[in-house]
C-alpha positions in Angstrom: -5.7 153.0 -66.3 -5.9 149.1 -65.8 -7.7 146.1 -65.9 -10.5 147.6 -63.6 -14.2 147.9 -64.5 -14.0 151.3 -63.6 -10.4 152.2 -65.0 -10.9 155.3 -67.5 -8.8 153.3 -70.0 -9.4 149.7 -69.5 -6.2 147.7 -70.4 -7.2 143.3 -70.1 -4.3 141.7 -69.0 -2.7 144.1 -66.3 -3.1 145.4 -62.5 -6.4 146.5 -61.4 -4.7 150.0 -60.9 -1.8 149.8 -63.0 -0.6 153.4 -64.8 -1.3 157.0 -64.7 -1.7 159.8 -67.5 -1.5 162.8 -66.5 -1.8 166.8 -68.1 1.6 168.3 -67.7 1.7 171.7 -66.3 2.9 174.3 -68.5 6.1 174.7 -66.2 6.7 171.2 -67.5 6.5 172.1 -70.7 2.8 171.3 -71.2 1.7 168.1 -73.0 1.1 164.8 -71.5 3.1 161.9 -69.4 2.4 158.5 -68.5 3.7 157.0 -65.0 3.3 153.3 -63.6 1.5 152.9 -60.5 2.3 149.4 -59.1 5.5 150.4 -58.8 6.1 153.6 -58.7 9.2 153.5 -59.8 11.2 155.6 -62.6 10.5 158.9 -64.1 7.0 159.8 -65.8 7.8 159.2 -69.4 6.7 162.2 -71.5 4.3 161.3 -74.5 4.5 162.7 -77.9 1.4 162.4 -80.5 2.3 159.0 -82.7 5.4 158.3 -80.7 5.0 155.1 -79.2 6.1 153.7 -75.7 7.0 150.6 -74.0 5.5 150.5 -70.6 6.3 147.1 -69.5 5.0 144.5 -72.7 2.3 147.0 -73.1 2.6 149.5 -76.1 1.2 153.0 -75.3 0.6 155.8 -78.2 -0.7 159.0 -77.8 -3.0 159.6 -80.8 -4.9 163.2 -81.8 -8.1 163.2 -82.5 -8.9 163.7 -85.8 -10.0 167.4 -86.7 -12.8 167.8 -89.0 -12.5 168.5 -92.3 -13.9 171.8 -93.2 -16.3 170.6 -96.5 -18.8 173.1 -96.8 -16.3 175.8 -95.9 -14.5 174.6 -98.7 -17.1 174.0 -101.3 -18.0 177.8 -100.7 -14.7 179.2 -101.1 -14.2 176.7 -104.5 -17.2 178.3 -105.8 -16.1 181.8 -105.0 -12.7 181.5 -106.3 -11.5 183.2 -109.9 -8.5 181.0 -111.0 -8.0 176.6 -110.6 -4.6 177.2 -109.0 -6.4 179.2 -106.3 -8.7 176.4 -106.3 -6.3 174.0 -105.5 -4.6 176.1 -102.9 -7.6 176.0 -101.0 -8.3 171.9 -101.4 -4.5 171.6 -100.0 -5.3 173.9 -97.0 -8.3 171.6 -96.4 -6.5 168.5 -96.7 -4.1 169.4 -94.4 -5.7 170.4 -92.0 -7.9 167.5 -91.8 -4.8 165.1 -91.7 -2.0 167.3 -89.3 0.6 166.7 -92.4 3.3 169.2 -92.7 3.3 169.8 -96.8 1.1 168.4 -99.7 1.0 169.2 -103.2 -1.2 168.5 -106.3 0.5 167.4 -109.6 -0.1 167.5 -112.8 0.3 164.4 -115.0 2.5 164.8 -117.9 3.8 162.8 -121.2 6.7 160.7 -119.5 6.5 162.6 -116.7 5.0 165.4 -113.9 4.7 168.6 -113.1 3.9 170.3 -109.5 0.9 172.8 -110.2 0.4 173.8 -106.4 2.6 173.3 -103.4 1.7 174.2 -99.6 3.0 174.2 -96.3 0.4 173.4 -93.1 1.2 177.3 -92.5 -0.9 177.9 -95.8 2.5 179.3 -97.4 2.8 178.6 -101.2 6.1 176.6 -101.8 8.3 177.1 -104.8 10.9 174.5 -104.7 8.5 171.5 -104.7 11.5 168.7 -105.4 11.8 169.4 -101.5 8.5 167.9 -100.6 7.8 165.3 -102.8 8.9 161.8 -103.5 9.0 161.7 -107.1 9.0 157.5 -106.6 6.1 157.1 -104.9 4.3 159.9 -107.3 5.2 158.0 -110.4 4.1 155.2 -109.3 0.5 156.2 -108.5 0.8 158.5 -112.0 1.2 154.9 -113.9 -0.8 152.6 -111.5 -3.5 154.9 -110.1 -3.6 153.2 -107.3 -3.5 155.0 -104.3 -0.4 154.6 -101.3 -1.1 155.2 -98.0 2.1 155.1 -95.7 1.4 156.4 -91.7 4.7 155.0 -90.8 7.2 154.9 -94.1 9.6 153.3 -91.7 7.3 149.9 -91.5 7.2 150.1 -95.7 9.1 149.0 -98.6 9.5 152.6 -100.0 11.6 152.9 -96.0 14.5 152.7 -98.5 13.4 154.8 -101.6 16.3 157.1 -102.1 14.0 160.1 -102.4 12.0 158.8 -99.4 15.1 159.0 -97.2 16.3 162.4 -98.4 13.5 164.2 -97.5 13.2 162.4 -94.2 9.5 161.5 -94.4 8.1 159.8 -91.8 4.3 159.1 -93.3 3.4 160.4 -96.7 0.2 159.8 -98.9 -0.2 159.8 -102.2 -4.3 160.0 -104.2 -4.6 159.8 -107.7 -6.8 162.4 -109.4 -8.9 160.4 -111.7 -11.3 162.0 -114.8 -13.1 159.9 -117.5 -11.0 156.8 -116.6 -7.5 158.5 -117.0 -5.6 159.7 -114.1 -4.7 163.4 -114.8 -2.6 163.7 -111.7 -2.8 163.4 -107.5 -2.7 164.6 -104.1 0.4 164.5 -102.5 0.9 164.9 -98.5 3.5 164.3 -96.1 4.8 164.3 -92.8 7.8 164.7 -90.9 9.1 163.7 -88.0 5.9 161.9 -86.9 4.0 159.2 -88.5 0.5 160.3 -90.8 -2.5 158.9 -89.2 -6.1 158.9 -90.7 -9.1 156.5 -90.6 -11.1 155.3 -93.1 -13.7 157.7 -92.7 -11.2 160.7 -93.0 -9.5 159.0 -96.3 -13.3 158.4 -97.7 -13.7 162.6 -97.3 -9.9 162.8 -98.8 -11.1 161.0 -101.6 -14.0 163.5 -101.7 -12.0 166.3 -101.7 -9.7 165.2 -104.6 -13.3 164.6 -106.8 -13.8 168.3 -105.7 -10.6 169.7 -107.1 -10.8 167.6 -110.5 -12.7 170.3 -112.7 -10.1 172.5 -111.4 -7.1 170.2 -112.4 -8.6 169.6 -115.9 -8.5 173.3 -116.5 -4.6 173.3 -115.6 -4.4 170.3 -117.5 -5.7 172.2 -121.0 -4.2 174.8 -120.4 -0.9 173.1 -120.1 -1.2 171.2 -123.1 -2.4 174.1 -124.8 1.1 175.8 -123.9 3.0 177.2 -126.9 6.2 175.6 -125.9 4.6 172.4 -126.2 2.8 173.5 -129.7 5.5 175.7 -131.0 8.7 175.0 -130.1 8.5 171.9 -132.1 11.7 169.1 -132.1 13.4 167.3 -130.1 17.5 168.0 -131.6 19.5 168.5 -128.8 19.0 172.2 -129.1 15.9 172.5 -129.4 15.4 170.6 -126.4 18.2 173.4 -124.5 16.1 176.2 -126.3 12.6 174.8 -124.9 14.2 174.7 -121.3 15.7 178.0 -121.6 12.2 179.5 -122.5 10.5 177.5 -119.3 12.7 179.0 -117.5 12.8 183.0 -117.9 8.7 182.8 -119.5 7.6 183.3 -115.7 10.3 186.1 -114.9 10.3 190.3 -116.8 13.4 190.3 -117.7 13.6 191.8 -121.4 15.0 189.1 -124.5 17.2 188.8 -127.2 16.4 186.4 -129.6 19.2 185.8 -131.9 18.8 183.7 -135.3 19.0 183.7 -139.0 16.4 184.9 -140.9 13.4 182.3 -141.0 14.3 180.3 -138.2 11.5 180.8 -135.7 12.4 184.2 -133.7 8.8 185.0 -133.1 8.2 181.2 -132.7 10.2 181.8 -129.3 8.8 184.8 -128.7 5.2 183.7 -128.4 6.4 180.6 -126.1 7.6 183.0 -124.2 5.0 185.5 -123.6 2.2 182.0 -123.6 4.0 181.0 -120.7 4.4 184.0 -118.4 1.8 185.7 -116.2 1.7 188.1 -118.9 0.1 185.3 -121.3 -3.9 187.0 -121.1 -2.3 190.0 -122.1 -1.2 191.4 -125.4 1.5 190.7 -127.3 2.3 193.1 -130.4 4.6 192.1 -132.5 6.6 195.0 -135.3 9.3 194.4 -137.9 10.8 197.4 -137.3 13.0 196.6 -140.7 9.6 196.3 -142.9 8.2 200.2 -141.5 9.9 203.5 -143.2 12.0 205.1 -140.3 9.8 208.5 -140.7 6.6 206.0 -139.5 8.6 204.0 -136.7 8.4 206.7 -134.3 4.4 207.0 -135.2 3.3 203.4 -135.0 5.4 202.6 -132.0 4.4 206.0 -129.4 1.1 207.1 -131.5 0.3 210.6 -132.3 -2.3 213.9 -131.2 -4.8 214.6 -133.6 -3.2 217.4 -136.1 0.6 216.3 -134.7 1.1 215.8 -138.4 -0.4 216.0 -142.0 -2.5 213.0 -142.2 -3.2 212.9 -137.9 -7.1 213.0 -138.5 -7.5 211.7 -135.1 -6.0 210.8 -131.8 -4.3 207.6 -131.7 -2.4 205.1 -129.3 1.0 203.9 -130.5 1.9 200.0 -130.3 3.8 200.6 -126.8 0.6 201.6 -125.0 -1.0 198.7 -127.3 1.6 195.9 -125.3 0.6 197.7 -121.9 0.1 194.6 -119.5 1.4 192.1 -121.7 4.9 192.2 -124.3 5.9 193.9 -127.3 8.0 192.1 -129.5 10.4 194.3 -132.0 11.6 192.1 -134.9 14.8 193.4 -136.3 15.4 195.9 -134.0 19.1 196.1 -135.2 17.5 198.1 -137.9 15.9 200.6 -136.3 17.9 204.5 -136.3 20.2 205.8 -133.4 17.1 208.3 -133.2 14.7 205.9 -132.5 16.7 203.8 -130.4 17.4 207.0 -127.6 13.5 207.6 -127.8 13.4 203.5 -126.9 15.7 203.9 -124.5 14.1 206.6 -122.7 10.3 204.9 -122.4 12.3 201.2 -121.2 14.2 203.5 -118.1 11.0 205.8 -117.5 8.3 203.2 -117.8 6.2 205.9 -119.5 5.9 206.6 -123.2 4.7 210.3 -125.0 2.3 210.9 -128.0 3.7 212.5 -130.9 2.5 216.0 -130.5 1.3 215.8 -126.7 3.5 216.6 -123.4 1.4 214.6 -121.2 3.6 211.0 -120.2 1.7 208.1 -120.2 2.4 205.5 -117.5 3.5 202.0 -119.8 3.7 197.8 -118.4 4.8 196.0 -121.0 8.1 192.8 -121.5 10.4 193.8 -124.3 11.3 191.2 -126.5 13.6 191.9 -129.3 14.7 189.9 -132.2 17.5 190.5 -134.9 19.8 188.4 -137.4 22.4 191.0 -137.4 25.4 190.6 -134.5 24.5 193.3 -132.4 27.6 193.4 -130.5 29.6 194.0 -133.8 26.7 196.9 -134.4 28.1 198.6 -131.5 31.5 198.2 -131.6 30.5 200.3 -135.2 28.6 202.8 -134.2 25.3 201.8 -135.4 23.7 200.6 -132.6 23.8 202.0 -128.8 25.8 200.3 -126.5 23.6 201.9 -123.5 20.0 200.2 -124.7 22.0 196.9 -125.9 22.7 196.5 -122.5 19.2 197.2 -121.7 17.6 195.2 -124.2 19.9 192.1 -123.7 19.4 191.2 -120.4 19.0 187.3 -121.2 19.6 185.8 -124.8 18.0 183.2 -126.5 20.2 182.0 -129.5 17.2 180.2 -132.4 19.8 177.3 -134.1 19.3 177.4 -138.1 16.7 174.7 -139.2 20.2 172.6 -141.1 21.4 172.2 -137.5 18.3 170.5 -136.2 18.8 167.4 -138.0 15.8 165.2 -138.0 13.6 167.5 -136.8 13.3 168.8 -140.2 11.5 165.5 -141.0 9.5 166.0 -138.0 8.7 169.3 -139.1 8.2 168.8 -142.6 5.4 166.3 -141.5 3.7 168.7 -139.6 3.7 171.3 -142.2 2.3 168.6 -144.4 0.1 167.9 -142.4 -1.7 171.5 -141.9 -1.7 172.0 -145.4 -4.1 169.1 -146.2 -6.1 170.2 -143.2 -6.7 174.0 -145.0 -7.0 172.8 -148.2 -8.7 169.7 -147.5 -6.2 167.4 -149.8 -5.7 163.3 -149.0 -2.7 162.5 -146.7 0.6 161.6 -148.0 3.5 160.4 -146.6 7.2 161.2 -147.2 9.2 159.1 -149.8 12.8 157.9 -149.1 14.4 159.9 -151.8 12.5 163.7 -150.7 13.7 162.5 -146.8 17.4 162.7 -148.2 16.6 165.4 -149.9 15.2 167.1 -147.2 17.6 166.6 -144.6 20.9 167.3 -147.4 19.4 170.0 -148.3 21.2 173.5 -146.8 17.9 175.5 -145.9 18.6 179.0 -146.5 15.6 179.9 -145.8 15.3 177.8 -142.9 11.7 177.2 -141.4 9.8 179.6 -143.4 11.2 178.5 -146.1 10.3 174.3 -145.5 7.2 175.7 -144.8 6.4 177.1 -148.2 8.3 173.4 -149.7 5.8 171.3 -148.4 2.8 173.0 -148.5 4.1 173.7 -152.9 5.1 169.5 -152.0 1.3 168.8 -150.2 -0.5 170.6 -153.9 2.2 169.2 -156.2 2.1 165.8 -155.1 0.0 163.2 -157.6 0.8 160.1 -155.8 0.2 159.9 -152.0 3.6 160.0 -152.0 6.0 163.0 -152.0 8.5 162.7 -154.1 11.8 164.7 -154.8 9.9 166.1 -158.0 7.3 167.3 -155.7 9.4 169.2 -153.2 11.0 171.3 -155.8 14.2 172.2 -154.1 16.5 174.6 -155.2 19.8 173.7 -155.7 18.2 170.1 -155.4 20.3 168.6 -157.9 23.7 169.4 -156.7 22.8 168.4 -152.9 20.9 165.5 -153.4 22.4 162.1 -152.3 23.1 159.6 -154.0 19.8 157.5 -154.9 17.2 160.4 -154.9 15.0 161.2 -157.8 17.1 163.8 -160.6 15.7 167.0 -160.8 16.5 168.8 -164.0 17.8 172.7 -163.6 16.6 175.1 -166.5 18.7 177.2 -168.7 17.6 181.2 -167.5 14.3 182.0 -169.3 15.8 185.4 -169.4 18.7 187.6 -168.1 18.3 187.6 -164.8 19.5 184.6 -163.1 16.2 185.6 -160.4 14.0 184.7 -162.9 15.5 181.3 -163.3 12.9 177.8 -163.0 13.5 174.0 -162.5 11.7 172.6 -165.3 11.6 169.3 -163.6 11.0 166.1 -165.3 11.1 167.3 -168.7 10.0 163.9 -170.4 6.6 164.3 -169.0 3.2 166.0 -171.1 3.3 169.6 -171.4 -0.1 169.8 -170.5 1.0 168.2 -167.1 3.8 170.8 -166.8 1.6 173.4 -167.0 -0.8 172.5 -164.3 2.1 172.0 -162.2 3.2 175.0 -162.9 0.0 176.7 -162.3 -0.4 174.8 -159.0 3.0 176.2 -157.8 2.5 180.3 -158.8 -1.0 179.9 -157.7 0.8 178.6 -154.2 3.2 181.2 -154.4 0.6 184.2 -154.4 -1.2 182.4 -151.5 1.6 182.2 -149.1 2.7 185.6 -150.2 -0.8 187.3 -149.2 -0.4 185.4 -145.7 -2.7 182.3 -147.3 -5.9 185.0 -147.9 -7.1 183.3 -151.1 -9.4 186.2 -151.9 -6.3 188.6 -151.8 -4.0 186.4 -153.6 -7.3 186.0 -156.6 -7.7 189.5 -156.7 -4.0 190.2 -157.0 -3.5 187.5 -159.9 -6.7 188.8 -161.6 -9.3 185.7 -161.5 -11.5 184.7 -159.1 -11.6 182.6 -156.2 -13.6 180.0 -157.3 -10.5 179.8 -160.0 -7.7 180.2 -157.7 -9.8 177.3 -156.0 -9.6 175.0 -159.3 -5.6 175.7 -159.9 -4.9 174.6 -156.5 -7.4 171.3 -156.5 
């Protein structure tokens, strides 16, 4: 090195023969060292990639040549992958190789935050703890602005004092927005520790090209995330519901057996479906059965299946629900109503992971996750001998408590509007809003039937409301006259129409014309029949003894 024209590295302003770079032998650890030739004073200085050394008034830095990005090989791999997640891992591997970074992550933008979709290190290992590899400050800034942040050397930037950058000891980092259709869907983050990250403009263009290749796969992941049951099913912003969503998100990826406890109608099956939808078994079936709705003598045939001729009426071989849930989730609702004999049979299936159909000797292997639910206190049932203690320990590896609707505060109004919009869309009804008195009545009601009762209430209100604003009269809440706050619209409870209290009805506004009262009663009666038949209007019409067209006319 020197100013002479024949020097290997020409450095103007220094002596003609000034310094030499040596390739050290293995005995000295390999690598390169630098020695000044003019004076020969001092020991040789070891050179490290990206770490500057000062020689006189000149700053010398050893830079590694950029490794070509494997774009052709990456394109071939992306064409062959079977999952969007694997494609994103392949993208990360290519970027890490081409930049020399230590860690990288693909980030999915979410409302108010982000989640890490894929995280890898330079050795191609998947990293589970995303918080240990990226700066959330930098990521949030890129997601909000849509602009890239490229810091080859963090120490010389305003981000050097950012808490997460200091805590993670990041010496260099780069974060590129991943955009599609004018929207920032996510970000590509890479970071280095112990040395700066330096890439050329050409390499930066290559990384942007790779990011564009990742976009279709990130869009798939984003669509799945938006369709997640936790987002669509576990509705509510109360403290209890936020805690419930967080617990479901934590335990869903595991295979732990879950006991869902809560009052009838609170949404225990909804929680089970959220657990299933966020688990690795989401693409397999979730099979649900209500143990209280099936006679004890038939429950074993439903669960275990049977062989042809095993009993009278067994006309062919039939797989049970446990086999149907193989690879997925078996949801046993109201498991507390299961007989002791059935409990013993279920325990054996859970312990042995095999099921034997009625009438067969051969056992069939099964792989399923059990989610059970009950409104009973099973610990009390165990103490009183009505539920097996060994089965209780087996099915309650994690307990999830679903809060009663009355304890969810303003979530009542959130759910009410959701149900109102659903029935309007189903029946083609105009949009309604909740009047102030109706809102107060909904919040004051005790909701003994929980979410199931609220859903029925809003379906009824959407049909009965004559105006665009739902009133307390349209809600027809049982016992509303006693619980309606001051200022709410009064409802008049009828005297018994028969000697049976269950047949009492609310007359509503007794000053309205008889024809209007009759029409409102018919609409409510027909709506109840439709709900009783699970929304099937043909079955409801058949039950009522009317035609389907007549039923639609009554609902209009």
